[in-house]
C-alpha positions in Angstrom: 0.0 -0.1 0.3 3.2 2.2 0.5 3.3 2.4 -3.0 -0.4 3.8 -3.8 -0.8 7.3 -5.5 -2.7 9.5 -3.8 -5.9 11.2 -5.1 -7.6 14.2 -2.8 -10.7 14.7 -4.5 -12.1 18.1 -3.7 -15.3 18.0 -1.7 -18.4 19.1 -2.7 -21.1 17.4 -0.3 -20.0 14.4 -2.6 -16.6 13.4 -2.5 -15.9 12.4 -6.1 -18.0 14.0 -9.1 -16.8 13.5 -12.6 -16.2 16.6 -14.6 -18.8 17.4 -16.8 -21.8 16.5 -14.3 -22.7 19.1 -12.4 -25.0 17.6 -10.0 -23.8 14.2 -9.3 -25.2 12.4 -12.8 -24.2 11.0 -15.8 -26.7 13.6 -17.7 -25.2 12.7 -20.9 -22.8 15.3 -21.3 -20.0 13.8 -19.1 -17.8 11.3 -21.0 -18.8 9.0 -18.1 -21.3 6.2 -18.0 -22.1 3.7 -15.0 -22.7 0.2 -14.0 -24.2 0.4 -10.7 -27.3 -0.9 -10.4 -27.8 0.2 -14.3 -28.7 3.2 -13.3 -27.2 6.6 -13.7 -27.6 8.6 -10.3 -26.3 10.2 -8.2 -25.1 7.1 -5.9 -22.6 5.8 -8.3 -20.6 8.3 -7.7 -20.6 9.5 -3.8 -17.7 8.2 -2.1 -19.2 10.1 1.2 -22.2 8.5 1.3 -21.1 5.6 -0.5 -22.4 4.1 -3.9 -25.5 1.2 -4.0 -25.3 -1.4 -0.3 -23.1 -4.2 -0.7 -24.5 -7.4 -2.6 -23.8 -11.2 -2.2 -22.0 -11.4 -5.0 -19.5 -7.9 -4.1 -16.8 -8.8 -7.0 -19.9 -8.9 -9.4 -19.4 -5.5 -11.1 -15.6 -5.2 -10.6 -15.0 -9.2 -11.7 -14.1 -8.7 -15.9 -10.9 -6.5 -14.8 -10.0 -9.0 -11.7 -7.5 -10.8 -13.1 -5.6 -7.7 -14.5 -4.5 -6.5 -11.2 -4.0 -9.6 -9.4 -2.2 -11.9 -11.9 1.0 -10.4 -12.0 0.9 -10.6 -8.4 2.8 -13.8 -7.9 4.5 -13.4 -4.7 2.8 -15.5 -2.3 2.6 -18.7 -5.1 5.9 -20.4 -4.6 5.1 -20.5 -0.6 1.6 -22.2 -1.8 3.4 -25.1 -3.3 6.2 -25.5 -1.0 2.8 -26.0 1.8 1.3 -28.0 -0.8 4.0 -30.5 -1.5 4.8 -31.3 2.2 1.1 -31.3 3.5 -0.8 -34.2 1.4 -1.9 -34.4 -2.3 -5.6 -33.1 -1.3 -6.1 -29.0 -0.8 -8.8 -26.7 0.6 -8.3 -23.4 -0.9 -11.7 -21.0 1.0 -11.6 -17.4 -1.1 -10.6 -19.4 -4.9 -11.7 -16.4 -6.5 -10.1 -17.0 -10.0 -7.4 -19.5 -10.2 -4.6 -17.4 -9.2 -3.6 -19.5 -6.4 -5.7 -22.9 -7.3 -5.0 -23.6 -10.9 -0.2 -23.5 -9.8 -1.6 -26.2 -7.2 -3.1 -28.2 -9.8 -0.3 -28.1 -12.3 1.8 -29.8 -9.3 -0.2 -32.4 -8.9 -2.6 -31.3 -5.9 -6.1 -32.0 -5.8 -7.6 -28.7 -5.0 -11.2 -28.2 -3.8 -11.5 -24.5 -4.9 -14.7 -22.8 -2.9 -15.7 -18.9 -2.8 -19.2 -17.2 -2.3 -19.1 -15.6 -5.4 -20.5 -16.8 -8.4 -18.9 -13.9 -10.7 -15.3 -15.2 -9.9 -16.1 -19.2 -9.8 -16.8 -17.8 -13.5 -13.4 -16.2 -14.3 -12.1 -19.7 -12.6 -13.6 -22.1 -14.6 -12.7 -20.2 -18.4 -9.4 -19.9 -17.1 -9.9 -23.9 -15.9 -11.2 -24.4 -19.3 -7.9 -23.7 -21.0 -5.7 -26.1 -18.9 -4.8 -29.9 -19.9 -7.2 -32.3 -18.8 -5.2 -33.7 -16.7 -5.4 -30.4 -14.7 -9.0 -30.0 -15.0 -9.7 -33.2 -13.2 -7.6 -32.0 -9.7 -9.9 -29.0 -10.0 -13.3 -29.2 -7.6 -15.3 -26.1 -7.4 -18.2 -25.2 -5.3 -19.8 -22.0 -4.5 -20.7 -21.8 -1.2 -20.4 -19.8 2.3 -17.5 -20.4 3.7 -19.8 -20.5 7.4 -21.1 -23.5 5.9 -19.1 -25.5 3.2 -21.8 -28.3 3.6 -22.1 -31.5 1.4 -20.3 -30.0 -1.5 -16.9 -30.0 0.5 -15.4 -33.2 1.1 -13.6 -34.0 4.9 -10.6 -35.9 3.8 -8.2 -32.5 3.1 -4.7 -32.3 4.2 -4.1 -29.0 4.1 -6.7 -25.5 3.9 -5.4 -22.1 2.8 -7.0 -18.9 3.1 -5.1 -16.4 1.1 -4.3 -12.6 0.8 -7.2 -11.7 3.2 -9.9 -13.4 2.5 -10.7 -14.2 6.1 -10.8 -10.2 6.5 -14.0 -10.6 4.5 -15.9 -12.1 7.1 -16.1 -8.8 9.1 -18.0 -9.9 12.2 -15.6 -12.3 14.8 -18.5 -14.9 15.4 -18.2 -15.2 11.4 -14.4 -15.9 11.6 -14.7 -18.1 14.2 -17.8 -20.1 11.6 -15.0 -20.0 9.1 -11.8 -21.5 10.9 -14.6 -24.4 12.6 -15.8 -25.2 9.3 -12.3 -25.5 7.9 -11.0 -28.2 10.9 -14.4 -30.3 10.1 -12.8 -30.8 6.7 -9.3 -31.5 7.6 -8.5 -34.5 8.5 -6.6 -35.2 11.7 -3.0 -33.4 11.7 -4.2 -31.6 8.5 -2.9 -28.3 8.5 -3.8 -24.9 7.9 -2.5 -21.8 6.5 -4.1 -18.1 6.7 -2.3 -14.9 5.0 -3.9 -10.9 6.5 -3.0 -7.8 5.7 -3.3 -5.9 8.8 -1.8 -2.4 7.6 -3.6 -1.7 4.4 -7.1 -1.2 5.7 -5.8 0.3 9.0 -3.5 3.2 5.9 -6.9 3.1 4.2 -8.9 3.9 7.5 -6.4 6.9 8.6 -7.6 9.1 5.6 -11.3 8.1 5.4 -12.9 9.4 2.2 -9.3 10.4 0.5 -9.1 8.2 -3.1 -6.4 6.0 -3.4 -5.2 4.9 -6.9 -4.5 1.2 -7.0 -3.0 1.0 -10.5 -3.8 1.8 -14.3 -4.1 -2.0 -16.8 -3.9 -1.7 -20.9 -6.7 -3.5 -21.9 -6.2 -3.1 -26.0 -6.4 -5.8 -28.4 -4.8 -5.4 -31.6 -8.1 -7.3 -33.2 -10.1 -4.6 -31.3 -11.2 -1.9 -32.7 -15.1 -0.6 -32.3 -16.2 2.8 -30.5 -17.1 0.8 -27.4 -13.5 -1.6 -27.2 -11.7 -1.4 -23.9 -8.5 0.3 -23.9 -7.2 1.5 -20.2 -8.7 0.0 -16.8 -7.8 2.3 -13.6 -8.2 1.3 -10.1 -9.7 3.1 -7.1 -10.2 2.1 -3.4 -11.7 4.6 -1.1 -13.1 3.3 3.0 -14.6 4.8 5.6 -15.5 3.6 9.1 -17.9 0.5 9.2 -21.1 0.0 11.4 -19.5 -2.4 13.7 -16.2 -1.4 15.9 -13.2 -2.9 14.2 -14.4 -3.2 10.5 -14.2 -0.6 7.0 -16.6 -0.4 4.5 -14.1 -0.2 0.9 -15.7 1.0 -1.9 -13.6 -0.4 -5.6 -13.8 1.9 -8.7 -12.9 0.6 -12.0 -13.1 3.5 -14.2 -12.8 2.1 -17.9 -11.9 3.8 -21.1 -13.4 3.3 -24.5 -11.3 3.6 -27.5 -14.0 6.9 -28.2 -12.4 8.2 -25.4 -15.5 7.6 -23.3 -15.7 6.0 -19.6 -18.0 3.5 -18.0 -17.8 3.4 -13.9 -18.0 0.1 -12.4 -18.2 0.6 -8.1 -18.6 -2.2 -6.3 -18.9 -2.1 -2.5 -17.5 -4.3 0.6 -16.9 -5.2 4.4 -14.0 -6.3 6.0 -12.5 -6.6 9.1 -9.8 -5.3 11.0 -8.0 -7.9 12.9 -4.6 -8.1 14.5 -2.4 -11.2 14.9 -3.5 -11.7 18.5 -7.2 -11.5 17.9 -5.9 -14.2 14.3 -4.3 -16.5 17.0 -6.9 -16.2 19.4 -9.5 -17.2 16.8 -7.7 -20.0 15.6 -7.5 -21.9 19.3 -11.0 -21.2 20.2 -11.9 -22.8 16.5 -9.7 -26.3 17.7 -6.5 -25.6 16.3 -3.6 -25.7 17.8 -1.0 -23.0 16.3 3.2 -24.1 14.6 3.8 -20.4 13.8 2.9 -16.7 13.1 5.1 -15.1 9.9 5.2 -11.6 8.5 6.3 -12.3 5.5 6.1 -15.1 2.4 9.6 -16.4 3.0 8.8 -17.3 6.9 10.2 -14.2 8.4 9.4 -14.1 11.7 6.3 -12.2 12.6 7.5 -8.4 14.4 5.1 -5.7 15.5 4.2 -3.4 12.8 4.4 -6.6 10.3 2.4 -5.3 6.8 0.6 -9.4 6.9 0.5 -11.9 9.8 1.1 -15.3 7.8 -0.3 -18.4 10.3 0.0 -22.1 10.2 -1.7 -23.9 12.3 -3.0 -28.1 12.1 -5.8 -29.4 13.9 
């Protein structure tokens, strides 16, 4: 998060308003259109007051550009390969998303059960899986489920469970996080291992300046075989946060501005609530869920956790 660029948006009641849009809505004279709820409305652009409330699938509006941003992040992939190689062949991944970690594990021979509550992200994962060799496809089972209640679709026979890249924080309530970890334990073999990766400082840094819009990056979408006026050529990802309704939570708003070849910009907005976690809370929740903590690290290189570390990576066993 330290590399993010800050953009302070002038406030006039709304913290974010597209140029040429005098009343905060897309009136036809602005280069902006918005797909938030399919309406051209002020709610699509406000940062104080926020866009429409979180839906059951918070990734539905932003899934088309998710891989453009996250595919470049490979810092943790070898870490999970190494853990899986030593744990056993059956891996349960909670929050598998579009398969960023799922597919590398399956390619190395692991049988992966990927669980996600987002139908949009699972659809992306299935598309990517379809391009893999048959032997890799056969090793992956995708399950659309809430991790608080995995149900019969997830077998209770995994040697390893992983929750990569801040997945646990998407369960903002402490009781929900405990329920997730108890479900995971029930789906591990005796002595099975669990790996949690939680971003501790990123959400806190956002909340230190609520309402401030951060630019996360810009990605090229253009292709040589496209040239129509509605061709998407570039996407810019912004994020902002405000305190949640409950203590130790943050309401995070993601904004994807997608520029088209004719100069118009489509705006996709998604809102989600994250838990603000600490190392000690993670370790206590693991204990209450029936796990035995092996170690807590501060990086994917397994450096010891120190106060102020950006992330906490907990490894435990059932």
